[in-house]
N, C-alpha and C positions, 0 to 999 in steps of 0.2 A: 540484605537478604541473609537469612540464617538457615542452616540445615535443620531438618526436622528432629533428628535424634543424634546423640553421641553413641559411642559403643565402648565396651570394656572387654578385655580378653577373657576367654573361658578355658581354663586348663583341662576341664573334663572333656569337652567335645573337640578341643583343639581349634575352635572357631572364636566367635565373639558374640556378645549379647548386646542388643540395643538397649539403651537406657532412656527413660522418659525425660531426661534433662536436655533441654534445648541447647545445642552447641553452636557457638558463634565462631569457633576455631576448629571445626572438624577437619581431621586429616583424611586424605584420600587413602583408603585401604584397598588392597587388591589381593586375590588369592595367588599363591605361588605353587606351580606344578613341577613335576620332575624334570620337564624339558628345560626350564630355566635353571634349576639346580645343576643339571648336567652342563649347561652352557657356562656356568660360573666355575665349574671344576671342583665343587665342594666334595664330591665323592672321590675324585682322583687325588686331590691335593690335601684334603683335610680329614679324610677318613669317614665322611658322612655315609650313612647307609639309609636308603629309602627305596620303597617299591615304586615301580612304574605303573601307577594307578590313574584312574580317571579323576579321582577326588584330589583336591588340593592337599598339599603337605604342610604348608605354613602360610604366613601372610607377610605382606610388605607395606610399609608406610614410606613412600618415596624410595630411598636407597637403604632403609633399615629393615632387616628381616627378623620376624618374631615367630617363635615356636612355642605354642601353649603359654603365651604371655611373656616369654623371656626373649630379650634381645640376643640373637645368636650370630649375627653377621651384618656387615655393612659393606657397601661398594663405594669406590671413588674413581673418578676419571673415566676413561673410555671414550672413544670417538670412532670415526668411520672405519679406520684401519687398525685400531688398537683396542684390545679388550680391557674392561675395567679391572681395577685391583681390588682386593678384598682386605678388610681390616676387622679387628675385634671379633674374630671367628671363634666360636666354640668348637673345638676339635672333637672328632670321633663321636659325632652325634647320630643317634639312631632315631629316625622319624617314622611315626605312624600317620596314616591318612587322617584328615579331618573327618569327624563323624557328622557329615552334612545333614543327614536326616534328623539327628538329635538337635543340631544347631537350629534347624528350621522350626522344630517343635518349640524350642525355648523362645524363639522370636515371633511365633505365630500371632500372638495377640496384638503386639504393637504393629506388626506388618499388616495385619488384617485391617486395623483401624486406619492406617496410612493409605492403603490401597483404596479403601472405600471412600475416603475423603477425596482422593485424586479422581476416582471414577465419577463421583458426584460433581466435582469441579469441571471435568471434561464435558459431562452431559449438560450441566448448567450453562457453560459457556456456549456450547453448540446451540442450545435453545435461545439464548440471548442474541445470537448473531445470525441465526439461520435465515432471517428475513432481510438481513443487511448485506450479505455476501453472496456472490455468485458461485463460489466453489470452496469446499473444504478439502484440504489435502494434507497428508503426512509426508514430511521430508525425510526420506529414509536413506541412510548412509551405509548400513551394514555393521555399524558399531554397536556396542552393548547398550548404550543409552537409547538409540533410536529403536532398537529391538524391543526393549522394555516399554518404551512409549507406544509403539505400534500395538503391542499386545494389550495395553491398557485401553487404547482408543477403540480397538475392535471389540473389546468387552463392553465399553460404555455406549457405543453408538451403533445404529443399524449399519450393516456392511455396505449398503448402497448409498449411504449419506456422505461418503468421503472417498477420495482417491488416494493412492500411494504412488509417490514419484521418487524413484531411485535416481539420484544424481550421479551418473556414470562419468567421472572426470577422466577416465582412462589412465588415472594414476593410482588406482586402488591396487593393493596387493592381491595376488591370486587367492590367498586365504580369505580375504574380504569378499571377493566375488563368489567363492564357494558358500560363504555364510549367507549372502544375499539370495543365492539359489535355494538354500535350505529354508530360509524364512518364507520365500515366495511359495515354496511347496507346502509349507505348514499352513499358510493363509491363502490357499489357492483360490478361494471364492472372493477375495478382494479384487478391486480394479487396480491393476498394476500398470505403471508407465515407466519408461526409462528416458531420462533427459540427458542429451549429449550435445556438446559443441560440434560444429560441422567439421572439425579436424581433431586429430589426436593430440594429446599433450606433448608428446615427443616432438611433433612438428611445430607446435606453437612455441616451445622452448627455443627452437632454432631460429624462428623469424621474429620473435619478440624478446629474446634473451631469457635466460633462466630467471624465474621469479626470485625475489629477495624479501627480507623482512619488511623493508620499507616500500617495496614495489611488488605488492601482492596482486598482480593482475590475474593470477591463476584462478582465484575464487570467483570474481565476476564473470570471467570468460568461460570457465569450465564447470562451475557449480551453480551459483545464484542465477546467472543469466539464462542458461539453458533450462533451468527449472521454471523460471517465469515464462519463458517461451513456450514450454510444454503446457503451462496453465492456460495461456492464451489459445493454444491449439485445442485444448479440451473444451474451453468455453465457446470457441468458434464452431466446433462440431455440434454443441448443444443449440447454439443460436442459428445454425445452418447458414453461416456466412464465412467470408474469407478471414484469415487471421489478421490481415492488415485492417480489417474493419472492426476488430474487437477493441472498443473504447469504453471508457467510463465503467470499468469493471472493478470488482473488489473480491479478493480472495483471502481466506484465512489459512495460514500454514501452521500445522502442529510441528514444533521444532524441539528436538531432544537436547536442549541446552540445560546445563545445571550450574547453579551459582557457585558450587564448590570448585569448579574447574579453573576459575581465574578471578582476579580482583575485578576486572572489567565486567565479567558476567554476573558477579555478585551484586551489581547495581541495577540489573535489568528489572523492569516491571514484568509481571506475569503475562500481561497482554499489552502489546505496543504496536503502533503503526511502524512499519519498517522504514528506517531512515533512508535506505537505499531505494526501496520501491514503495512509494506512497500508496500504490494500489493494493498493497498486501499488508494484512494484519498478522503479526506473529504472536502465537500463543505457546507458552512454555509450560506444558502440563507437569513436568517433573523438575521444575526449576529448583525446588527446595530439597530434592532427594540427594542423599549422599551416595558415594560409591558403595558403602557398606550395605545400604538398602537395595541398590541396583543388583548387586551380586546375590543377595538373598532372594530377590524376585526371580532372577534368572535360574537359580538352582531349584527354587520351588516349582517353577513352571516347566522345568526341563527344556528351556528355550535354547536354540542354537547360539553359540558365540564363536568368534573367530579363533582359529588356532594361534594367531599372533599373540593373544592374551596369555595363552599357555607358554609361549616362548619368552614372555617377560615384557612385552610392549604394554605400557600403561594405557595407551590409547591407540585406536586404529587411525593412523594418519596416511596421507598420500605417500607415495614413494618419494623419498628425499625431499620432504616438505621443508620450505624455508623457515618455518616456525619450530621445527622439531629440535629437540636437544641433541647434544653430541652423543649421549647414551642411546637415544632412539635411533640415530643414524648407525651406531655400532650394531645394535640388535638387528636392524633391517639388513645391513650388509652381511652379517654373520648368517642369518637364517634364509635370506632371499638374495644372494649375490647376483644371480642371473637376472633378476628383475630390476635390481638397482643399477647394474652396470651400464645399461643404455643411457640413463640419466646422468651418471657420472661422466660418461663419454661426451654428452652434449655440453656439460659444464666445461670440460677441458678444451673442447673445440671452440667454445664461445668466449672464453676469457683470454685476454691478451695481457699476460703478466711478464712475459719474457723469461719464463723459467727454462732452465737448460738441463735439468735433471729430473728423474722420476722422484727423487727424494724431496725436491722443492715442491713438486705437485702434491705429493703425499702430505707434506706438512700443511700446505695451503688448504687442502680439502679437509684434513683433520681439524683444522682451526675454523672451519666453516667460513672461510674468507669470502667466498662467492655470495654468501647470504647477506653480507654486510654492505653490498654496493647500494648507492643511492641514485645512480644514473647509468648512462651508457659509456662512461669514459673507459672502463676496463673491458668493454665488449669488442670483439672483432667486427661486429656489425653496428656498433655505436657510432653515431654521427650527429653533429650539430647542423640541422638543416635550415634553421631560421636564425637570421642575424638581424638585430634591431640597431639602427643608427639614428641619432638625433642631432640636429644642428641646423643653423641657418633658418630657423623657423619651420623646419620640416621634420617629419619622421619617416624613415624608410624601413621597410621589411624586406629583406633579401631572402628569397626561397631557393634552396638548392636541391636538385635531384628529388623532387617531390613525387610521391606515389600517385597522387591525383592532382588535377588542376584545382587551383583555389576556387575556380568557378563552380565546382561541384558542391562545395561546402558553404559558399557565401550566402545562399538563400536563408541560412539559419539566422543571419543578422537582419536580413530584409531584402526587398526586391531591389535589383540593380539592373541598369541598362548601360550600353555603350553609347556615349554622347559625342564621340569623336575618335580619331585614331588613337588607340591605347589610352582613352580617357573614359572614366566610368562615373556614374552617379548612383549612390546607394541610399535608399530610404531607410533610416534607422531611427526608430522611436520618434517619429514626427519631424525629423530633420533630414536635410539632404547633405550628404557627404561626398565630395568630389575627390577622386584619386586617379593617379596615373599609373600605368604599368609599362615597364621596360623589360624586354626579353633579350638575354645574351646567353646563347647555348642552353645549358640545363638550368640556368638561373633566371628567375623573374624577380623584379623589384617593384613592390607596391609602394608608391610615394604619395603622401598627403600632407597638407598644411597642419602644423602642430596646433591643436586646439588649446584654448585656455583650459588649464587642468583643473576643472571642477569635478565633482563626483561623477557626473554623467560621462564626461570625456575620459576619465580614468577607466571607468567600467568599459567603455567602448573599446579603448585601446587594448585592454586586457582580453576582452572577448574576441577582438580581431586576431590577436596573437594566438589564441586557442584555436580559432578557425583555421589559421594557417598551419598550426601544428597538426590538426586533423588531416588536412590535405597532404602535408608532407610525409606523415608517418603512418597513416591509416593502413592497417593490416587486415581489414575486413573481419575483425573479431566479433562484430555484431552487438557488442555491449551497448552502444548508443541506440541501436535500433530497438533493442529489448526495453531499454529504459524510457524511450520516447512515449509519453502518455497519450499522444495524439496520432500515433502510427504514421507519422510524416516521413520517417526514414525507412528506406528499403535498401538493405545492404546484402549483396550476393557475394559469391566467391570472387568476383572480379569487377564489381561495379558498386557505385554509391548513387542513389537517387533520393532527392528530397522533393516532396509533394505536399502542398497545403500546410506548410510549416506555420505554427502559431507563435513562434519566437518566445517560447517559455524558457529557453536556454538550459533545459535540463540536460541536454547532451554535452554541455560545457562544464558540468559539475566537477570533473576531475581537476586536480591541481594544474596540469598542463593542458587540460581539455581533451586528452586522448591517452588511453592506457599505454599504447605503443610508444607515444612520444615520451611519456614519463619514464618508460623503461630504457629507451634508446638514446635520448638526447644527451648531449655532452656539456652544454653550457647552461646559462641561466638568464634571468631578466634583470639582473642588477648591473649589467653592462660594464663589466670590468671593475666594478667597485669591490673593495675588500670588505666582505661582510662576515669574515671569520670573527666569531665571538660576539655577534650582534645580539645574542641572548645570554651573554655570560653574567648578567645581573640577576638571573632567575626572573622573578616578576617584580623585583624591588626597583623603585626609582631612588635617586639620591635624595635622602630626607634631610630637611632642615634640622630635625630633631637630632640626627646623628652628628651634624656639624656643631650643634650647641653642646652636645656631650663632649666632643673633641676639644672645643675651644675652652670649656670649663677647666680642663686639666689634661693637656696633651700627654703628659708623662704617664698618666694612669688610664689612658683611653683603652688600650688593649685588654685591660683587666676589668672594665666596667661590666656590671651585671644587668644593665638596662637593655642590652642588645643580645640577641641570640646568635648561635654559631652561623646560621644561614645569613643573618644580617651582616655579620663580620665578613663573611665570604663575599657578599655583594659589595660591601664597602671597599674591600681591597681592590676590586676591579674598577669601581667608580673612582676611587681615590687616585689611582694611577691615570685615569682618563681625564680627570678635571684638574690635575696638577697638584694634588695634595701629597701624593706618595711618589717616591722614586722607584720603589719596588713593592713587593707584597707586605713589607713590614715597616720600612723606614720612611718618615716624613721628610719633606723638602727642608732645606737648611733655613730658609727664610719664612717658615711657617708663622712666626710671630707677627709678620707684617699682615698676613691674612687674618690672624686672630684680632688684630687691632681694628680691622674693618667691621667686625661683628657678624654673627651668624646670619642675621636677617638683611645684611647690606646687599642692595641690588648691584653695587659695584663688584662685590665678592662673587655673586652668582653670575655676573657678566663675565668675569674672569673664568669661572668654571665652564660657561658655555663656549667661550672662545677656544679654550683648551680641548674641550670635548668635541668640538666641531672638527678638529684635526685628528684626535687620538681615539675617539670612540666610534666604532663602526655604526652603532645605532644613531647617534647624534649626527654623524657625518652624512648618513643616508637621509635623515630627516631634513637637514639643512639644504642638501643638494636637490632633493626630489620634491619637497613640498613648496608650492608657490605661496607668496604672501596672500593673506585674506581668502584662503581657500578652505571652505568647510571640509573637515576630514573626519569621517566616521570609521568605525572598525572595519567594515567590509571594504571600504575604499583603500585603507592603509594596507590591508592584507593583499588586495589586488596589486597595489604598487610594488609590494615585495616580490611579486612574480611567483613562478612555480619552481624555482631552483632550490628553495629552502623547504624544510619540513614544516608541516602545518603547526606542530607544537613549537618549533623555533620561532615562527612568525607570531604566534599568539603570545609567547613569553616576551618577545621584543616589544610588541604593541602594549602589553600590560605595563612593562617597565617604563616605557615612554610616558604613558598616561600618568603613572604614579610619580614620575619625575616632576611633571607639571602640578599634580595635585598636592604633593607633599613638600613643595619648596616655594620660596617667594616668586619664582618664575611664573607660576600659575596664579598664586594668590594676589600678588601685587601688580603683575603685568597683564593678568587676564588671559 
């Protein structure tokens, strides 16, 4: 995805002019106001003079500040409790406001064409889908992008053709809420709704643990989930039925995402079925717009935008967002300390790091250490509630201190009945599975005969583990209920009910089956195995081609030009694991004996496999966990790796393993 236009600085207006050259590397530009310059101390410390005006005074690309086309300052550093430093500052600068009116006139032609194309696209998409969806709605956040998108949509479509849903996460800054109120007043004739979770974010942070970069339960619980719940509520009112009876619906969400914002978003299609909610189609009307065009539109339409932009925040984020930068945390804490303090307090109460001084806490928070957690090990409320034991032809699941009985969630897998004292029969995909239950205090042990580990059995054991995670950790966040396409789940503040489940397993889509479990659990499914470095080969398998290059001339190997740097990196790890290298650089003393075998020798590769079985986390896992003559597809292997590893880690490991077979005699000659 490319941005529509590039821009060039205009020394006359103090702004910029769009250029008709399509830009593939457009930089995000934003206006800089006097509030941000005051924050940086450019007037106090560098002699800058500037008026306190409504208009912007200069512009910023990331951390670089430009005045009438000249680079005049840069910032570096800055975190929650430390202000950023300045460098390359032009001293004693006198700034005049940007001539916004003149800038708008110069850009009018290109902007008019772009706006008209966008309006036409919105109207055309609406017409193409109006007979296919039950509801059109605009997802509104109070940020600059969603404000521009809403204005475009209300211009393109009849006002009774769509709804506006504000996702109130209760983590918005007060300035954002004031902007939402201003936009609602401006478009008072639109149909506005507010979507909220049944509890405030501060509460959920305390019983689910603060969200983190790899544990972003906050978005489904406080944003996406409540919005979809509100969609069902609106459709239920139209159909004059209960919300639980809203099935087989389809909604189209207008979403203010732009490709320029991130590499991931740059790959989006303009219209796409939501990966998270298949009942929803996402349409991104301003996907190809750049921030330069967004601000021109805002200024031209005199549309409200948050004071936080004037304070220097590039984006309107939630308070103390796990994805925000250190500088963003700095700006939030500087301008909104009273709003940030309660969330900082929850982090300090939730994290168990054994710090004994305020300085240690300060350093930890500055470094965003809490955002880097991958489980519940460092949480005061973190706990491993499910333990898996295998042996003697049986597998036991030991459940400790569960929030709900496993009986509440077992219907997701199938119907089950008690066939004797503490013995049960479960109907799972056409088979009857017998299991026993033993109760000791707050512990329950579910025990069943270890099945032959084919694909179906592996999937069953994985799903059963996820079901038990749900029972043990469920915090009534209602994400599963909202995602259930058949309305079979009814989750209230203190209860879980399952009725008429169709066993689609959509509620088990999370890595651990449950958002709370992923956030709070302390162990994993690799059962004590050392899986550190299981993906340290990137996606490379050990290639026979590399061994041939090595055997041709070991002395010249590290200088060969047939391998790239990433290949060398992978080879160093494989080389140590299969017994070729004693460290990252040096080969074993008797390398010549291996060379004598030949690069295609099965005996050589047998030696590699024996060594790797003990030294490689990936091969050790494969040897121990995969039964002979067992069909193994991608999904099954990922299931076997459990939910303690990141999805990317598992994918890399799987790809490397497959490539090991594909690119060596192990696969070619042994099949």
